[in-house]
VEXBAPA-364551 format. One record per residue (C-alpha): x, y, z; chain; residue in one letter; residue number from 1. Coordinates in nm, 3 decimals, decimal comma, padded with zeros to 5 digits, always signed. Example, Ala and Ser with C-alpha at 12.3 -4.5 7.8 and 13.67 -1.06 7.14 Angstrom:
BEGIN
+---------+---------+---------+--------+--------+-----+
|       u |       v |       w | chaine | residu | num |
+---------+---------+---------+--------+--------+-----+
| +01,230 | -00,450 | +00,780 |      A |      A |   1 |
| +01,367 | -00,106 | +00,714 |      A |      S |   2 |
+---------+---------+---------+--------+--------+-----+
This chain:
BEGIN
+---------+---------+---------+--------+--------+-----+
|       u |       v |       w | chaine | residu | num |
+---------+---------+---------+--------+--------+-----+
| +03,184 | -05,121 | +04,679 |      A |      M |   1 |
| +03,462 | -05,249 | +04,901 |      A |      K |   2 |
| +03,467 | -05,192 | +05,277 |      A |      I |   3 |
| +03,751 | -05,267 | +05,518 |      A |      L |   4 |
| +03,619 | -05,329 | +05,870 |      A |      A |   5 |
| +03,902 | -05,375 | +06,118 |      A |      V |   6 |
| +03,894 | -05,397 | +06,496 |      A |      S |   7 |
| +04,051 | -05,529 | +06,812 |      A |      Y |   8 |
| +03,829 | -05,665 | +07,090 |      A |      S |   9 |
| +03,963 | -05,805 | +07,416 |      A |      Q |  10 |
| +03,631 | -05,899 | +07,578 |      A |      T |  11 |
| +03,429 | -05,965 | +07,263 |      A |      G |  12 |
| +03,200 | -05,664 | +07,316 |      A |      Q |  13 |
| +03,345 | -05,467 | +07,028 |      A |      L |  14 |
| +03,307 | -05,764 | +06,792 |      A |      D |  15 |
| +02,936 | -05,762 | +06,872 |      A |      K |  16 |
| +02,920 | -05,387 | +06,813 |      A |      V |  17 |
| +03,092 | -05,423 | +06,477 |      A |      M |  18 |
| +02,867 | -05,711 | +06,372 |      A |      Q |  19 |
| +02,557 | -05,506 | +06,448 |      A |      T |  20 |
| +02,693 | -05,197 | +06,274 |      A |      F |  21 |
| +02,782 | -05,397 | +05,961 |      A |      L |  22 |
| +02,442 | -05,567 | +05,929 |      A |      A |  23 |
| +02,311 | -05,302 | +05,681 |      A |      P |  24 |
| +02,616 | -05,363 | +05,456 |      A |      F |  25 |
| +02,487 | -05,706 | +05,351 |      A |      A |  26 |
| +02,546 | -05,756 | +04,981 |      A |      G |  27 |
| +02,860 | -05,542 | +04,970 |      A |      L |  28 |
| +03,218 | -05,667 | +04,979 |      A |      E |  29 |
| +03,325 | -05,638 | +05,342 |      A |      V |  30 |
| +03,681 | -05,736 | +05,434 |      A |      D |  31 |
| +03,637 | -05,810 | +05,806 |      A |      R |  32 |
| +03,967 | -05,821 | +05,996 |      A |      I |  33 |
| +04,008 | -05,882 | +06,369 |      A |      Q |  34 |
| +04,364 | -05,800 | +06,465 |      A |      I |  35 |
| +04,562 | -05,966 | +06,745 |      A |      E |  36 |
| +04,893 | -05,893 | +06,914 |      A |      T |  37 |
| +05,181 | -06,137 | +06,946 |      A |      D |  38 |
| +05,173 | -06,234 | +07,230 |      A |      P |  39 |
| +04,806 | -06,171 | +07,293 |      A |      R |  40 |
| +04,666 | -05,966 | +07,577 |      A |      F |  41 |
| +04,481 | -06,196 | +07,818 |      A |      P |  42 |
| +04,118 | -06,190 | +07,921 |      A |      F |  43 |
| +04,046 | -06,191 | +08,208 |      A |      P |  44 |
| +04,324 | -05,938 | +08,257 |      A |      W |  45 |
| +04,535 | -05,990 | +08,574 |      A |      P |  46 |
| +04,547 | -05,671 | +08,781 |      A |      T |  47 |
| +04,923 | -05,624 | +08,760 |      A |      D |  48 |
| +04,926 | -05,682 | +08,384 |      A |      D |  49 |
| +04,639 | -05,436 | +08,338 |      A |      F |  50 |
| +04,822 | -05,148 | +08,506 |      A |      F |  51 |
| +05,156 | -05,251 | +08,354 |      A |      D |  52 |
| +05,013 | -05,181 | +08,007 |      A |      A |  53 |
| +04,964 | -04,813 | +08,090 |      A |      M |  54 |
| +05,305 | -04,658 | +08,000 |      A |      P |  55 |
| +05,330 | -04,803 | +07,650 |      A |      E |  56 |
| +04,960 | -04,739 | +07,586 |      A |      T |  57 |
| +04,979 | -04,372 | +07,683 |      A |      V |  58 |
| +05,308 | -04,316 | +07,498 |      A |      L |  59 |
| +05,166 | -04,507 | +07,198 |      A |      E |  60 |
| +05,463 | -04,740 | +07,166 |      A |      I |  61 |
| +05,357 | -05,013 | +06,920 |      A |      P |  62 |
| +05,368 | -05,385 | +06,993 |      A |      V |  63 |
| +05,401 | -05,673 | +06,749 |      A |      K |  64 |
| +05,084 | -05,772 | +06,565 |      A |      L |  65 |
| +04,997 | -06,109 | +06,420 |      A |      E |  66 |
| +05,022 | -06,101 | +06,038 |      A |      P |  67 |
| +04,740 | -05,907 | +05,871 |      A |      I |  68 |
| +04,615 | -06,008 | +05,527 |      A |      R |  69 |
| +04,422 | -05,740 | +05,342 |      A |      F |  70 |
| +04,199 | -05,863 | +05,062 |      A |      R |  71 |
| +04,225 | -05,543 | +04,858 |      A |      E |  72 |
| +04,480 | -05,275 | +04,783 |      A |      E |  73 |
| +04,218 | -04,999 | +04,791 |      A |      K |  74 |
| +03,884 | -04,965 | +04,969 |      A |      Y |  75 |
| +03,587 | -04,731 | +04,930 |      A |      D |  76 |
| +03,543 | -04,709 | +05,309 |      A |      L |  77 |
| +03,740 | -04,805 | +05,619 |      A |      V |  78 |
| +03,557 | -04,877 | +05,945 |      A |      V |  79 |
| +03,799 | -04,872 | +06,239 |      A |      L |  80 |
| +03,660 | -05,001 | +06,570 |      A |      A |  81 |
| +03,862 | -04,961 | +06,889 |      A |      Y |  82 |
| +03,864 | -04,951 | +07,268 |      A |      Q |  83 |
| +04,014 | -04,665 | +07,469 |      A |      P |  84 |
| +04,276 | -04,774 | +07,723 |      A |      W |  85 |
| +04,404 | -04,521 | +07,979 |      A |      F |  86 |
| +04,260 | -04,227 | +07,776 |      A |      L |  87 |
| +04,448 | -04,350 | +07,467 |      A |      S |  88 |
| +04,373 | -04,593 | +07,184 |      A |      P |  89 |
| +04,432 | -04,953 | +07,287 |      A |      S |  90 |
| +04,783 | -05,078 | +07,219 |      A |      L |  91 |
| +04,670 | -05,310 | +06,936 |      A |      P |  92 |
| +04,500 | -05,018 | +06,759 |      A |      I |  93 |
| +04,796 | -04,788 | +06,821 |      A |      T |  94 |
| +05,012 | -05,055 | +06,660 |      A |      S |  95 |
| +04,774 | -05,088 | +06,365 |      A |      L |  96 |
| +04,785 | -04,712 | +06,313 |      A |      L |  97 |
| +05,162 | -04,741 | +06,273 |      A |      Q |  98 |
| +05,140 | -05,040 | +06,038 |      A |      H |  99 |
| +05,261 | -04,930 | +05,691 |      A |      P | 100 |
| +05,022 | -05,155 | +05,497 |      A |      E | 101 |
| +04,720 | -05,029 | +05,689 |      A |      F | 102 |
| +04,827 | -04,666 | +05,661 |      A |      L | 103 |
| +04,865 | -04,707 | +05,286 |      A |      R | 104 |
| +04,502 | -04,817 | +05,264 |      A |      R | 105 |
| +04,386 | -04,513 | +05,460 |      A |      L | 106 |
| +04,521 | -04,268 | +05,207 |      A |      K | 107 |
| +04,246 | -04,078 | +05,021 |      A |      D | 108 |
| +03,983 | -04,300 | +05,186 |      A |      T | 109 |
| +03,678 | -04,212 | +05,399 |      A |      P | 110 |
| +03,715 | -04,349 | +05,752 |      A |      V | 111 |
| +03,448 | -04,414 | +06,015 |      A |      V | 112 |
| +03,566 | -04,464 | +06,373 |      A |      T | 113 |
| +03,355 | -04,680 | +06,603 |      A |      L | 114 |
| +03,440 | -04,722 | +06,970 |      A |      S | 115 |
| +03,297 | -04,909 | +07,266 |      A |      A | 116 |
| +03,424 | -04,838 | +07,612 |      A |      G | 117 |
| +03,357 | -04,702 | +07,957 |      A |      R | 118 |
| +03,287 | -04,333 | +07,894 |      A |      N | 119 |
| +03,620 | -04,160 | +07,832 |      A |      M | 120 |
| +03,698 | -04,158 | +07,462 |      A |      W | 121 |
| +03,791 | -03,795 | +07,388 |      A |      L | 122 |
| +04,172 | -03,815 | +07,408 |      A |      N | 123 |
| +04,179 | -04,154 | +07,238 |      A |      A | 124 |
| +03,973 | -04,020 | +06,949 |      A |      Q | 125 |
| +04,197 | -03,713 | +06,919 |      A |      E | 126 |
| +04,499 | -03,938 | +06,876 |      A |      S | 127 |
| +04,322 | -04,149 | +06,614 |      A |      I | 128 |
| +04,193 | -03,841 | +06,432 |      A |      R | 129 |
| +04,551 | -03,710 | +06,410 |      A |      K | 130 |
| +04,693 | -04,038 | +06,277 |      A |      R | 131 |
| +04,418 | -04,072 | +06,016 |      A |      I | 132 |
| +04,488 | -03,719 | +05,897 |      A |      R | 133 |
| +04,864 | -03,782 | +05,881 |      A |      E | 134 |
| +04,802 | -04,096 | +05,675 |      A |      A | 135 |
| +04,600 | -03,896 | +05,423 |      A |      G | 136 |
| +04,265 | -04,045 | +05,522 |      A |      G | 137 |
| +03,944 | -03,851 | +05,577 |      A |      R | 138 |
| +03,751 | -03,898 | +05,900 |      A |      L | 139 |
| +03,384 | -03,879 | +05,798 |      A |      V | 140 |
| +03,210 | -04,011 | +06,111 |      A |      A | 141 |
| +03,282 | -04,097 | +06,472 |      A |      N | 142 |
| +03,046 | -04,319 | +06,669 |      A |      I | 143 |
| +03,132 | -04,367 | +07,037 |      A |      P | 144 |
| +02,923 | -04,620 | +07,230 |      A |      L | 145 |
| +02,969 | -04,583 | +07,605 |      A |      V | 146 |
| +02,868 | -04,718 | +07,943 |      A |      D | 147 |
| +02,601 | -04,466 | +08,047 |      A |      R | 148 |
| +02,625 | -04,537 | +08,421 |      A |      N | 149 |
| +02,780 | -04,273 | +08,654 |      A |      P | 150 |
| +03,156 | -04,243 | +08,618 |      A |      N | 151 |
| +03,263 | -04,402 | +08,948 |      A |      L | 152 |
| +03,005 | -04,679 | +08,915 |      A |      V | 153 |
| +03,139 | -04,769 | +08,572 |      A |      S | 154 |
| +03,494 | -04,780 | +08,714 |      A |      V | 155 |
| +03,387 | -05,053 | +08,956 |      A |      V | 156 |
| +03,189 | -05,251 | +08,699 |      A |      T | 157 |
| +03,453 | -05,243 | +08,424 |      A |      I | 158 |
| +03,729 | -05,354 | +08,661 |      A |      I | 159 |
| +03,499 | -05,633 | +08,781 |      A |      H | 160 |
| +03,451 | -05,744 | +08,420 |      A |      W | 161 |
| +03,806 | -05,702 | +08,290 |      A |      L | 162 |
| +03,987 | -05,851 | +08,588 |      A |      I | 163 |
| +03,723 | -06,093 | +08,709 |      A |      G | 164 |
| +03,622 | -06,205 | +08,362 |      A |      G | 165 |
| +03,249 | -06,207 | +08,436 |      A |      K | 166 |
| +03,002 | -05,974 | +08,269 |      A |      K | 167 |
| +02,747 | -05,973 | +08,548 |      A |      D | 168 |
| +02,620 | -05,752 | +08,830 |      A |      R | 169 |
| +02,893 | -05,721 | +09,091 |      A |      K | 170 |
| +02,756 | -05,846 | +09,425 |      A |      W | 171 |
| +02,414 | -05,842 | +09,259 |      A |      G | 172 |
| +02,400 | -05,469 | +09,332 |      A |      I | 173 |
| +02,592 | -05,286 | +09,061 |      A |      F | 174 |
| +02,458 | -05,249 | +08,705 |      A |      P | 175 |
| +02,584 | -05,463 | +08,419 |      A |      M | 176 |
| +02,923 | -05,349 | +08,291 |      A |      P | 177 |
| +02,991 | -05,219 | +07,942 |      A |      G | 178 |
| +02,774 | -05,077 | +07,666 |      A |      V | 179 |
| +02,406 | -05,160 | +07,702 |      A |      S | 180 |
| +02,240 | -05,410 | +07,469 |      A |      E | 181 |
| +02,005 | -05,132 | +07,358 |      A |      E | 182 |
| +02,293 | -04,910 | +07,247 |      A |      D | 183 |
| +02,467 | -05,200 | +07,073 |      A |      I | 184 |
| +02,146 | -05,279 | +06,883 |      A |      A | 185 |
| +02,113 | -04,913 | +06,782 |      A |      F | 186 |
| +02,445 | -04,950 | +06,602 |      A |      G | 187 |
| +02,249 | -05,096 | +06,311 |      A |      E | 188 |
| +02,081 | -04,756 | +06,265 |      A |      T | 189 |
| +02,422 | -04,590 | +06,247 |      A |      Y | 190 |
| +02,528 | -04,853 | +05,995 |      A |      G | 191 |
| +02,232 | -04,772 | +05,770 |      A |      R | 192 |
| +02,322 | -04,403 | +05,778 |      A |      E | 193 |
| +02,682 | -04,477 | +05,683 |      A |      V | 194 |
| +02,579 | -04,712 | +05,402 |      A |      R | 195 |
| +02,346 | -04,445 | +05,265 |      A |      D | 196 |
| +02,628 | -04,190 | +05,266 |      A |      A | 197 |
| +02,860 | -04,441 | +05,098 |      A |      L | 198 |
| +02,615 | -04,518 | +04,818 |      A |      E | 199 |
| +02,557 | -04,147 | +04,756 |      A |      K | 200 |
| +02,926 | -04,056 | +04,801 |      A |      S | 201 |
| +02,802 | -03,773 | +05,021 |      A |      E | 202 |
| +02,986 | -03,753 | +05,350 |      A |      W | 203 |
| +02,942 | -03,392 | +05,454 |      A |      K | 204 |
| +02,614 | -03,428 | +05,642 |      A |      G | 205 |
| +02,676 | -03,773 | +05,787 |      A |      L | 206 |
| +02,803 | -03,680 | +06,135 |      A |      Q | 207 |
| +02,520 | -03,429 | +06,198 |      A |      P | 208 |
| +02,268 | -03,702 | +06,106 |      A |      R | 209 |
| +02,434 | -03,943 | +06,350 |      A |      L | 210 |
| +02,427 | -03,678 | +06,623 |      A |      L | 211 |
| +02,060 | -03,601 | +06,554 |      A |      S | 212 |
| +01,959 | -03,929 | +06,722 |      A |      Y | 213 |
| +02,067 | -03,776 | +07,052 |      A |      G | 214 |
| +02,276 | -04,070 | +07,171 |      A |      K | 215 |
| +02,624 | -03,921 | +07,125 |      A |      I | 216 |
| +02,738 | -03,654 | +07,367 |      A |      G | 217 |
| +03,011 | -03,538 | +07,605 |      A |      V | 218 |
| +02,915 | -03,503 | +07,974 |      A |      P | 219 |
| +03,074 | -03,201 | +08,141 |      A |      T | 220 |
| +03,240 | -03,405 | +08,417 |      A |      D | 221 |
| +03,404 | -03,635 | +08,160 |      A |      I | 222 |
| +03,536 | -03,337 | +07,963 |      A |      L | 223 |
| +03,675 | -03,186 | +08,285 |      A |      F | 224 |
| +03,852 | -03,508 | +08,384 |      A |      I | 225 |
| +03,990 | -03,588 | +08,038 |      A |      E | 226 |
| +04,134 | -03,240 | +07,988 |      A |      E | 227 |
| +04,346 | -03,280 | +08,299 |      A |      R | 228 |
| +04,408 | -03,653 | +08,339 |      A |      A | 229 |
| +04,587 | -03,716 | +08,008 |      A |      K | 230 |
| +04,869 | -03,478 | +08,103 |      A |      R | 231 |
| +04,911 | -03,660 | +08,433 |      A |      L | 232 |
| +04,906 | -03,997 | +08,260 |      A |      F | 233 |
| +05,184 | -03,880 | +08,027 |      A |      L | 234 |
| +05,395 | -03,777 | +08,328 |      A |      I | 235 |
| +05,344 | -04,113 | +08,497 |      A |      W | 236 |
| +05,407 | -04,309 | +08,176 |      A |      A | 237 |
| +05,735 | -04,125 | +08,111 |      A |      T | 238 |
| +05,841 | -04,167 | +08,474 |      A |      L | 239 |
| +05,772 | -04,541 | +08,476 |      A |      I | 240 |
| +05,960 | -04,593 | +08,151 |      A |      R | 241 |
| +06,255 | -04,391 | +08,280 |      A |      K | 242 |
| +06,277 | -04,506 | +08,641 |      A |      R | 243 |
| +06,141 | -04,858 | +08,599 |      A |      G | 244 |
| +06,454 | -04,978 | +08,425 |      A |      N | 245 |
| +06,455 | -05,317 | +08,599 |      A |      T | 246 |
| +06,159 | -05,554 | +08,648 |      A |      P | 247 |
| +06,144 | -05,492 | +09,023 |      A |      S | 248 |
| +06,168 | -05,114 | +08,988 |      A |      R | 249 |
| +05,900 | -05,115 | +08,720 |      A |      R | 250 |
| +05,668 | -05,315 | +08,943 |      A |      R | 251 |
| +05,713 | -05,063 | +09,224 |      A |      R | 252 |
| +05,644 | -04,764 | +08,998 |      A |      W | 253 |
| +05,343 | -04,930 | +08,835 |      A |      V | 254 |
| +05,209 | -05,013 | +09,181 |      A |      S | 255 |
| +05,251 | -04,649 | +09,283 |      A |      A | 256 |
| +05,057 | -04,542 | +08,974 |      A |      F | 257 |
| +04,778 | -04,789 | +09,054 |      A |      K | 258 |
| +04,724 | -04,642 | +09,401 |      A |      Y | 259 |
| +04,756 | -04,289 | +09,268 |      A |      Y | 260 |
| +04,489 | -04,357 | +09,005 |      A |      L | 261 |
| +04,243 | -04,514 | +09,248 |      A |      L | 262 |
| +04,291 | -04,227 | +09,493 |      A |      T | 263 |
| +04,249 | -03,970 | +09,217 |      A |      A | 264 |
| +03,931 | -04,136 | +09,091 |      A |      L | 265 |
| +03,751 | -04,195 | +09,418 |      A |      F | 266 |
| +03,884 | -03,917 | +09,643 |      A |      V | 267 |
| +04,038 | -03,627 | +09,452 |      A |      V | 268 |
| +03,820 | -03,601 | +09,141 |      A |      S | 269 |
| +03,485 | -03,573 | +09,329 |      A |      P | 270 |
| +03,627 | -03,284 | +09,534 |      A |      I | 271 |
| +03,769 | -03,107 | +09,229 |      A |      L | 272 |
| +03,448 | -03,156 | +09,033 |      A |      L | 273 |
| +03,241 | -03,008 | +09,314 |      A |      S | 274 |
| +03,461 | -02,699 | +09,320 |      A |      G | 275 |
| +03,451 | -02,675 | +08,942 |      A |      Y | 276 |
| +03,070 | -02,681 | +08,923 |      A |      Y | 277 |
| +03,044 | -02,413 | +09,193 |      A |      I | 278 |
| +03,325 | -02,175 | +09,096 |      A |      L | 279 |
| +03,401 | -02,224 | +08,725 |      A |      V | 280 |
| +03,123 | -02,394 | +08,531 |      A |      W | 281 |
| +02,867 | -02,106 | +08,549 |      A |      P | 282 |
| +03,113 | -01,874 | +08,375 |      A |      F | 283 |
| +03,247 | -02,110 | +08,107 |      A |      T | 284 |
| +02,937 | -02,272 | +07,958 |      A |      R | 285 |
| +02,984 | -02,119 | +07,612 |      A |      K | 286 |
| +03,344 | -02,240 | +07,590 |      A |      Q | 287 |
| +03,235 | -02,584 | +07,708 |      A |      L | 288 |
| +02,968 | -02,604 | +07,439 |      A |      L | 289 |
| +03,227 | -02,530 | +07,169 |      A |      K | 290 |
| +03,458 | -02,798 | +07,305 |      A |      K | 291 |
| +03,178 | -03,053 | +07,314 |      A |      K | 292 |
| +03,079 | -02,968 | +06,956 |      A |      Q | 293 |
| +03,439 | -03,016 | +06,846 |      A |      Y | 294 |
| +03,474 | -03,357 | +07,008 |      A |      F | 295 |
| +03,139 | -03,475 | +06,872 |      A |      C | 296 |
| +03,227 | -03,360 | +06,520 |      A |      G | 297 |
| +03,475 | -03,474 | +06,258 |      A |      V | 298 |
| +03,558 | -03,157 | +06,065 |      A |      E | 299 |
| +03,895 | -02,987 | +06,111 |      A |      E | 300 |
+---------+---------+---------+--------+--------+-----+
């Protein structure tokens, strides 16, 4: 059996996740590909460069990739590991999902998506699900690994890690950033389940088995934020692309977005969430459950 395992990792965390997940596939032919852009995104990520990547990320405008060499023309399984950026797939993965040679290898092939990020993966996964379907692939499992700390705490820790370059406890007070070592190690269990499904050629019950471990879920506050924020991100991305038609104008618009985002995260969203839980949530729990089941599943 031939497996294509492809990923992009800026900090190295996702490489570790993929390595753990692939451990049960020992003895099989695994074509492990780590893609890179040309030029590469830096790590640590300077603040201005981080926010400047937003418009193209949200609008899914591809960038140039370094040459990719696939070992096979056809695979029995594709494992696609990615990071969400700005509620969208990272730009390298967006670019891969518009790469003709990769898309050709998705056709009529089972695909497992594996992500590692802060905690907001719903919109990014929707985009990837759509592109896999359009390429003729079949999404058979989705495994999101997330930072389980409270939303605003994880904002602080991930910025500390990405921009400061240090994966440690900010000021010695905040928790460690990123996916926990325990959750990364549990990826091996997911890998065993996927290998079992591959050997049996039985994909239908795979996602329910992965969910049965109780580690994949959608918190209500994250669903609330993602449903609203992606539309706002699209407005900002379009505005920056349109109005930021010179380097200085783009810098000004990107700076405005940065302050808007920080204000929305730390001031506006807590107020809106409080009102939502009091006035709306008690009357919409059934609809929320259906939405959460959809995002946690893979079936159309």
